[in-house]
N, C-alpha and C positions, 0 to 999 in steps of 0.2 A: 504494500500500500504506500501511497505517496501523497504529499501536499500537492494540491492541483493549481494554486495560483498564489501570487504575492511574492515577498522577498525570499521565502523558503520553497518556492516552486520546484517541483520534481525531487525534493528531498525525501528520502525513504523514511517511513515510520514503522515501528514494530507493532504487531498485533498479538493478541492472545491466541494461543493454539487451542484446538479442540472446539467443541460445539457449545460451550457455555456462553460465549458472547457471539454477537452478530454485528460486526463493525458496519457502520454507515458506509455504503459504497461510494466510490469517487463520483459516479454519476449522480447520486442523490446529494452529496455534499455540493457539487457544482450547481445543481438546480436550486438548493437552498440558498447558497450565497449569491446566485444570480437574482433571486427574488429579493433578497434583503439589500441588494445594492452593490454587490461585487466587492468593493473596497470600502474601508472605513478610515475615519480620521479620529482615532481614539475610541474609547468606550469600554464598557465592562461586559464580560461574557461569562455565563454560568453553564457549565456542562454537567448535568446530573447523570448518573449511571455512565460515567465517562468511558469505561472500557479501556481503549488504547489512548484516549484523549484526542482522537483525530479531529473532531469538530472544533474543540477549543484551540488546538494548534493551528488548524486552518484559519480560524478567525484571527489569531494573532498575526499569522502570516499576511493576512489581508488588511492589517492595520488596527485591530483592536489593541488597546493599551494593555489590557490585563484580563486574565481568565481564572476562574476558580473551577477546579475539576474535582468531582465527587464520585467515589466508588467505595463499596464496602469490601470488595474482594482483594485480598492480599496480592493475588497474581496480577489483577488489573493495575493496582497501585505500583507494583514493580515495573510493569511495562510502561505506564505513564512516566514514572521517574526516569527510566532509561530513555524515553523519547525526549523528555524535557532536557535531560543532560546532553543527549546527542545533538539537539538543535540549539543548545545554549539559551534556553528560555527560563532559567530559574527565577530571574527578577520579574518576569512577566506572568508568572503562574503561582497559584496557591493550590496545593493538593491536599484534599481532605479524605482521610480514610475513615469512613463512617457510613451509617445508614443515610438515605436521603432525608428521613424525618429529623435526625440529629442535625444534619447539615442545615436544613431549612430553619429549624429552630434556632440555631446558633447565628446564622446569617440575619435572620429576622431580629433577634435580640440585639445584634450589633448595628441595626438600622441600615443595613446595606441594601442597595437595589442595583438592578442590572439593565443594560440596554437590550440584551438578548439572553434568553434562557432556553437551552436546548434540553429537552427531556426525552429519553429513549429507554424507558423501562423494559425489562424483559417481557417479551410478548405474552408469556404465560400469566403475568400479573395484571394486565389491563388496568393500569393506574391512571390513565390520561385525565379523565374528568376529576378524580379525587386530587390529583396533583395541582391541577389548575386552581381548584378552590383553595388549597393550602398556600400556593403562590400568591393568590389574591389577598387572602386573609393576612398574610405576613407582610404584604406590601413590598415584595421583592422585585417587582417590575416597574421600571421607570415609566412616567406618564406616556411617553412616546414609544416605549419599548415593544418588543415582540417576543412571544413565547413560541418556540417551534417544537411541535410534538411528533415524534415518530412512533407509529403503531403499525400493527398488521393491517393490511388494506381493508379487511372486513370490519375492523373496529371503528365505530363512529364516536366521536367525541361530542359531548353535549356541552352547551354553553352555560357556564355558571353565571349567575347574576353579576354584573359588573365587568364581564369579559365578553367579547364577541369573536367568532371565527371569521377571519378576513379571507381566508383561502384555504383550499385542501386539494391535494394532488396525489395521485397514485403512481408509484414507480415500482414495477415488478410486485414483490410481495409486501411492499411497504406503503403506508400512507403518511404524507406529511401535512400536518394541519398547522396553520399560522393563526395565533390568537393575539389579540390586542385588547386594551381597555376599551370599555364602551364609552 
């Protein structure tokens, strides 16, 4: 797998071996970042269920100032740390090894908010709508920010009060849903 654009373009990134994770494909990452505006002039990115960290690392390559990567798997954290080290991004990243609930509680308590939040829970959990409500309640999304949810293509996300779905698109077995504040 590689970074698809920005100053780290074509740099290889490590992924987890086995079937426990499902990295966001290059095609899907390119589509997401094309929709968001391709390149950024700063900003904060939150990557929940980060896996290899590909989405956050891509965001930094494209101009995001900083990214927080969250995963509760020791193997995922080891891969994220290796990718951050290989790409020399330690000062642009914060890596949290904990559950998404612990991370959201901590980030909310610290009063942090993000321009973009990418959530890609394991397909078997179907947490999309529940996570949207928690992100809303903890005020983790900046007023003009966007939440990007990757789910199985069959899974429909319902709009929690105060949030609206601005777009949804299917890529192979994945659905990408973009959510903004109402």
